[in-house]
VEXZA-168940 format. One record per residue (C-alpha): residue number from 1; x, y, z. Coordinates in nm, 3 decimals, always signed. Each point is the difference from the previous one (the first is absolute). Layout:
BEGIN
<pt nr="NUM" px="X" py="Y" pz="Z"/>
...
//
This chain:
BEGIN
<pt nr="1" px="+7.323" py="-5.299" pz="-4.244"/>
<pt nr="2" px="-0.049" py="+0.306" pz="+0.220"/>
<pt nr="3" px="+0.298" py="+0.044" pz="+0.230"/>
<pt nr="4" px="-0.007" py="+0.147" pz="+0.350"/>
<pt nr="5" px="+0.161" py="+0.343" pz="-0.031"/>
<pt nr="6" px="+0.106" py="-0.013" pz="+0.364"/>
<pt nr="7" px="+0.231" py="-0.291" pz="-0.076"/>
<pt nr="8" px="+0.108" py="+0.118" pz="-0.345"/>
<pt nr="9" px="+0.045" py="+0.375" pz="+0.044"/>
<pt nr="10" px="+0.245" py="+0.120" pz="+0.266"/>
<pt nr="11" px="-0.151" py="+0.347" pz="+0.016"/>
<pt nr="12" px="-0.343" py="-0.137" pz="+0.088"/>
<pt nr="13" px="+0.152" py="-0.226" pz="+0.265"/>
<pt nr="14" px="+0.107" py="+0.314" pz="+0.187"/>
<pt nr="15" px="-0.366" py="+0.086" pz="+0.060"/>
<pt nr="16" px="-0.069" py="-0.343" pz="+0.144"/>
<pt nr="17" px="+0.298" py="+0.043" pz="+0.234"/>
<pt nr="18" px="-0.126" py="+0.345" pz="+0.101"/>
<pt nr="19" px="-0.347" py="-0.137" pz="+0.072"/>
<pt nr="20" px="+0.146" py="-0.267" pz="+0.229"/>
<pt nr="21" px="+0.192" py="+0.264" pz="+0.194"/>
<pt nr="22" px="-0.308" py="+0.221" pz="+0.029"/>
<pt nr="23" px="-0.226" py="-0.284" pz="+0.115"/>
<pt nr="24" px="+0.258" py="-0.110" pz="+0.256"/>
<pt nr="25" px="+0.062" py="+0.350" pz="+0.134"/>
<pt nr="26" px="-0.372" py="+0.075" pz="+0.030"/>
<pt nr="27" px="-0.081" py="-0.324" pz="+0.181"/>
<pt nr="28" px="+0.297" py="-0.015" pz="+0.236"/>
<pt nr="29" px="+0.020" py="+0.368" pz="+0.088"/>
<pt nr="30" px="-0.309" py="-0.056" pz="+0.213"/>
<pt nr="31" px="+0.178" py="-0.264" pz="+0.208"/>
<pt nr="32" px="+0.176" py="+0.107" pz="+0.317"/>
<pt nr="33" px="+0.320" py="-0.155" pz="+0.133"/>
<pt nr="34" px="+0.068" py="-0.334" pz="-0.167"/>
<pt nr="35" px="+0.256" py="-0.281" pz="-0.002"/>
<pt nr="36" px="+0.085" py="-0.207" pz="-0.308"/>
<pt nr="37" px="+0.050" py="-0.370" pz="+0.073"/>
<pt nr="38" px="+0.181" py="-0.234" pz="-0.241"/>
<pt nr="39" px="+0.065" py="-0.373" pz="-0.015"/>
<pt nr="40" px="-0.047" py="-0.311" pz="-0.208"/>
<pt nr="41" px="-0.327" py="-0.068" pz="-0.179"/>
<pt nr="42" px="+0.085" py="-0.371" pz="+0.035"/>
<pt nr="43" px="-0.024" py="-0.004" pz="+0.379"/>
<pt nr="44" px="-0.261" py="-0.252" pz="+0.111"/>
<pt nr="45" px="-0.293" py="+0.090" pz="+0.221"/>
<pt nr="46" px="+0.062" py="-0.093" pz="+0.361"/>
<pt nr="47" px="+0.377" py="-0.021" pz="-0.044"/>
<pt nr="48" px="+0.247" py="+0.170" pz="+0.232"/>
<pt nr="49" px="+0.058" py="+0.297" pz="-0.230"/>
<pt nr="50" px="-0.370" py="+0.037" pz="-0.080"/>
<pt nr="51" px="-0.086" py="+0.023" pz="+0.370"/>
<pt nr="52" px="+0.289" py="+0.239" pz="+0.054"/>
<pt nr="53" px="-0.118" py="+0.236" pz="-0.276"/>
<pt nr="54" px="-0.358" py="-0.007" pz="+0.126"/>
<pt nr="55" px="+0.105" py="+0.087" pz="+0.354"/>
<pt nr="56" px="+0.232" py="+0.281" pz="-0.112"/>
<pt nr="57" px="-0.276" py="+0.155" pz="-0.212"/>
<pt nr="58" px="-0.250" py="-0.040" pz="+0.283"/>
<pt nr="59" px="+0.227" py="+0.185" pz="+0.246"/>
<pt nr="60" px="+0.083" py="+0.272" pz="-0.252"/>
<pt nr="61" px="-0.369" py="+0.055" pz="-0.078"/>
<pt nr="62" px="-0.074" py="+0.021" pz="+0.372"/>
<pt nr="63" px="+0.276" py="+0.261" pz="+0.019"/>
<pt nr="64" px="-0.185" py="+0.211" pz="-0.257"/>
<pt nr="65" px="+0.169" py="-0.101" pz="-0.325"/>
<pt nr="66" px="-0.172" py="-0.097" pz="-0.322"/>
<pt nr="67" px="+0.154" py="-0.311" pz="-0.156"/>
<pt nr="68" px="+0.110" py="-0.001" pz="-0.365"/>
<pt nr="69" px="+0.088" py="-0.323" pz="-0.181"/>
<pt nr="70" px="+0.021" py="-0.127" pz="-0.356"/>
<pt nr="71" px="-0.352" py="-0.144" pz="+0.052"/>
<pt nr="72" px="+0.092" py="-0.359" pz="-0.090"/>
<pt nr="73" px="+0.017" py="-0.326" pz="+0.197"/>
<pt nr="74" px="+0.258" py="-0.113" pz="+0.256"/>
<pt nr="75" px="+0.160" py="+0.268" pz="+0.216"/>
<pt nr="76" px="-0.211" py="+0.267" pz="-0.172"/>
<pt nr="77" px="-0.323" py="-0.179" pz="+0.090"/>
<pt nr="78" px="+0.117" py="-0.052" pz="+0.357"/>
<pt nr="79" px="+0.080" py="+0.369" pz="+0.042"/>
<pt nr="80" px="-0.332" py="+0.114" pz="-0.145"/>
<pt nr="81" px="-0.174" py="-0.253" pz="+0.224"/>
<pt nr="82" px="+0.177" py="+0.134" pz="+0.308"/>
<pt nr="83" px="-0.095" py="+0.358" pz="-0.088"/>
<pt nr="84" px="-0.363" py="-0.092" pz="-0.056"/>
<pt nr="85" px="-0.013" py="-0.200" pz="+0.324"/>
<pt nr="86" px="+0.123" py="+0.308" pz="+0.186"/>
<pt nr="87" px="-0.261" py="+0.221" pz="-0.163"/>
<pt nr="88" px="+0.265" py="+0.194" pz="-0.192"/>
<pt nr="89" px="+0.023" py="+0.105" pz="-0.363"/>
<pt nr="90" px="+0.105" py="-0.288" pz="-0.224"/>
<pt nr="91" px="+0.141" py="+0.112" pz="-0.337"/>
<pt nr="92" px="+0.110" py="-0.209" pz="-0.298"/>
<pt nr="93" px="+0.202" py="+0.116" pz="-0.300"/>
<pt nr="94" px="-0.058" py="-0.271" pz="-0.256"/>
<pt nr="95" px="+0.219" py="-0.053" pz="-0.307"/>
<pt nr="96" px="-0.113" py="-0.134" pz="-0.335"/>
<pt nr="97" px="+0.245" py="-0.275" pz="-0.099"/>
<pt nr="98" px="-0.022" py="-0.298" pz="-0.238"/>
<pt nr="99" px="-0.044" py="-0.235" pz="+0.297"/>
<pt nr="100" px="-0.314" py="+0.175" pz="+0.121"/>
<pt nr="101" px="+0.009" py="+0.107" pz="+0.362"/>
<pt nr="102" px="-0.342" py="+0.015" pz="+0.161"/>
<pt nr="103" px="-0.045" py="+0.243" pz="+0.290"/>
<pt nr="104" px="-0.053" py="-0.169" pz="+0.334"/>
<pt nr="105" px="-0.335" py="+0.031" pz="+0.175"/>
<pt nr="106" px="+0.133" py="+0.213" pz="+0.285"/>
<pt nr="107" px="+0.072" py="+0.307" pz="-0.215"/>
<pt nr="108" px="-0.240" py="+0.293" pz="+0.054"/>
<pt nr="109" px="+0.163" py="+0.256" pz="-0.231"/>
<pt nr="110" px="+0.125" py="-0.152" pz="-0.326"/>
<pt nr="111" px="+0.201" py="+0.167" pz="-0.274"/>
<pt nr="112" px="+0.104" py="-0.181" pz="-0.318"/>
<pt nr="113" px="+0.322" py="+0.082" pz="-0.184"/>
<pt nr="114" px="+0.140" py="-0.095" pz="-0.338"/>
<pt nr="115" px="+0.343" py="+0.150" pz="+0.067"/>
<pt nr="116" px="+0.228" py="-0.123" pz="+0.276"/>
<pt nr="117" px="+0.181" py="+0.331" pz="+0.036"/>
<pt nr="118" px="-0.321" py="+0.195" pz="+0.062"/>
<pt nr="119" px="-0.106" py="-0.253" pz="+0.262"/>
<pt nr="120" px="+0.340" py="+0.023" pz="+0.169"/>
<pt nr="121" px="-0.032" py="+0.377" pz="+0.029"/>
<pt nr="122" px="-0.327" py="-0.050" pz="+0.188"/>
<pt nr="123" px="+0.158" py="-0.244" pz="+0.245"/>
<pt nr="124" px="+0.269" py="+0.255" pz="+0.090"/>
<pt nr="125" px="-0.187" py="+0.329" pz="-0.022"/>
<pt nr="126" px="-0.276" py="-0.090" pz="+0.245"/>
<pt nr="127" px="+0.192" py="-0.216" pz="+0.249"/>
<pt nr="128" px="+0.152" py="+0.107" pz="+0.330"/>
<pt nr="129" px="+0.195" py="-0.328" pz="+0.011"/>
<pt nr="130" px="+0.079" py="-0.315" pz="-0.198"/>
<pt nr="131" px="-0.030" py="-0.338" pz="+0.171"/>
<pt nr="132" px="+0.175" py="-0.275" pz="-0.194"/>
<pt nr="133" px="-0.087" py="-0.361" pz="+0.081"/>
<pt nr="134" px="+0.155" py="-0.311" pz="-0.162"/>
<pt nr="135" px="-0.048" py="+0.002" pz="-0.374"/>
<pt nr="136" px="+0.160" py="-0.037" pz="-0.341"/>
<pt nr="137" px="+0.105" py="+0.226" pz="-0.287"/>
<pt nr="138" px="-0.295" py="+0.239" pz="+0.028"/>
<pt nr="139" px="+0.056" py="+0.047" pz="+0.372"/>
<pt nr="140" px="+0.373" py="+0.054" pz="-0.051"/>
<pt nr="141" px="-0.079" py="+0.254" pz="-0.273"/>
<pt nr="142" px="-0.216" py="+0.208" pz="+0.234"/>
<pt nr="143" px="+0.259" py="-0.024" pz="+0.277"/>
<pt nr="144" px="+0.303" py="+0.095" pz="-0.208"/>
<pt nr="145" px="-0.178" py="+0.282" pz="-0.181"/>
<pt nr="146" px="-0.108" py="+0.154" pz="+0.331"/>
<pt nr="147" px="+0.346" py="-0.011" pz="+0.155"/>
<pt nr="148" px="+0.156" py="+0.128" pz="-0.325"/>
<pt nr="149" px="-0.237" py="+0.298" pz="-0.007"/>
<pt nr="150" px="+0.089" py="+0.077" pz="+0.362"/>
<pt nr="151" px="+0.373" py="-0.049" pz="-0.063"/>
<pt nr="152" px="-0.002" py="+0.237" pz="-0.297"/>
<pt nr="153" px="-0.224" py="+0.248" pz="+0.187"/>
<pt nr="154" px="-0.268" py="-0.008" pz="-0.265"/>
<pt nr="155" px="-0.246" py="-0.045" pz="+0.286"/>
<pt nr="156" px="+0.021" py="+0.078" pz="+0.370"/>
<pt nr="157" px="+0.102" py="-0.275" pz="+0.238"/>
<pt nr="158" px="-0.283" py="-0.211" pz="+0.140"/>
<pt nr="159" px="-0.013" py="-0.336" pz="+0.183"/>
<pt nr="160" px="+0.082" py="-0.303" pz="-0.214"/>
<pt nr="161" px="-0.041" py="-0.308" pz="+0.218"/>
<pt nr="162" px="+0.102" py="-0.352" pz="-0.099"/>
<pt nr="163" px="-0.186" py="-0.269" pz="+0.193"/>
<pt nr="164" px="+0.147" py="-0.340" pz="+0.097"/>
<pt nr="165" px="+0.374" py="+0.023" pz="+0.043"/>
<pt nr="166" px="+0.054" py="-0.369" pz="-0.076"/>
<pt nr="167" px="-0.151" py="+0.036" pz="-0.347"/>
<pt nr="168" px="+0.201" py="+0.311" pz="-0.090"/>
<pt nr="169" px="+0.327" py="-0.094" pz="+0.172"/>
<pt nr="170" px="+0.175" py="-0.121" pz="-0.317"/>
<pt nr="171" px="-0.068" py="+0.330" pz="-0.174"/>
<pt nr="172" px="+0.110" py="+0.195" pz="+0.306"/>
<pt nr="173" px="+0.326" py="-0.195" pz="+0.016"/>
<pt nr="174" px="+0.060" py="+0.066" pz="-0.370"/>
<pt nr="175" px="-0.069" py="+0.373" pz="+0.031"/>
<pt nr="176" px="+0.240" py="+0.037" pz="+0.292"/>
<pt nr="177" px="+0.259" py="-0.259" pz="-0.095"/>
<pt nr="178" px="+0.022" py="+0.066" pz="-0.373"/>
<pt nr="179" px="-0.175" py="+0.319" pz="-0.116"/>
<pt nr="180" px="+0.109" py="+0.216" pz="+0.295"/>
<pt nr="181" px="+0.344" py="-0.159" pz="+0.020"/>
<pt nr="182" px="+0.062" py="+0.072" pz="-0.370"/>
<pt nr="183" px="-0.095" py="+0.364" pz="+0.055"/>
<pt nr="184" px="-0.311" py="-0.006" pz="-0.215"/>
<pt nr="185" px="-0.215" py="+0.132" pz="+0.284"/>
<pt nr="186" px="+0.083" py="+0.186" pz="+0.319"/>
<pt nr="187" px="-0.068" py="-0.093" pz="+0.363"/>
<pt nr="188" px="-0.281" py="+0.256" pz="+0.004"/>
<pt nr="189" px="-0.166" py="-0.176" pz="-0.293"/>
<pt nr="190" px="-0.028" py="-0.322" pz="+0.201"/>
<pt nr="191" px="-0.180" py="+0.198" pz="+0.270"/>
<pt nr="192" px="-0.274" py="+0.122" pz="-0.236"/>
<pt nr="193" px="-0.214" py="-0.299" pz="+0.098"/>
<pt nr="194" px="-0.058" py="-0.201" pz="+0.317"/>
<pt nr="195" px="-0.066" py="-0.369" pz="+0.063"/>
<pt nr="196" px="-0.245" py="-0.141" pz="+0.255"/>
<pt nr="197" px="-0.173" py="-0.327" pz="+0.080"/>
<pt nr="198" px="-0.320" py="+0.077" pz="+0.191"/>
<pt nr="199" px="-0.310" py="+0.197" pz="-0.098"/>
<pt nr="200" px="+0.026" py="+0.239" pz="+0.293"/>
<pt nr="201" px="+0.361" py="+0.075" pz="-0.096"/>
<pt nr="202" px="-0.127" py="+0.128" pz="-0.335"/>
<pt nr="203" px="-0.231" py="+0.243" pz="+0.178"/>
<pt nr="204" px="+0.279" py="+0.104" pz="+0.235"/>
<pt nr="205" px="+0.239" py="+0.077" pz="-0.288"/>
<pt nr="206" px="-0.255" py="+0.219" pz="-0.176"/>
<pt nr="207" px="-0.097" py="+0.180" pz="+0.320"/>
<pt nr="208" px="+0.366" py="+0.057" pz="+0.089"/>
<pt nr="209" px="+0.072" py="+0.152" pz="-0.338"/>
<pt nr="210" px="-0.287" py="+0.248" pz="+0.016"/>
<pt nr="211" px="+0.057" py="+0.082" pz="+0.366"/>
<pt nr="212" px="+0.342" py="+0.135" pz="-0.109"/>
<pt nr="213" px="-0.139" py="+0.216" pz="-0.280"/>
//
């Protein structure tokens, strides 16, 4: 049986990784200011969080931002839909996983990735802000990586906005009441991100940040 060298030979895998970086850089370098939006792929169409994501993306696109998502269903679909409805650029960074994720129909610019870490670089490198809506492990991964990179000064500070205080309140209480109290983070680390409830508050937070810089 002929085996795929890309899965059997580590040295050849490096070239596949390089090609993903090159394809991503070439495609996204043409995009202007953008915002990456994250949230659960399990969010149902028409639900509270779906409508919230669509409206946030719509307002951001009207404000001149391209919208970047993971290209899948749920919050990602809602955000791409909002961007398209506003006439903005709607970008999807799809990931190849065993449970196949099909890109939603509102994506105009689609990039496919085999490697999560390459895809994550693209989310950060080309975004002026992260908007984090209710989600699960994947959403938490994007959130915590962003604030860790800012905390450790591996990247410059940029707006990281959590949406829906009620959903995130348990985590916020834990960060302040346990992690901060035990000295594992500083007060400044808690201030790396902000929390809002309404779509226009997301826009206001991003505008406020860049008005200061």
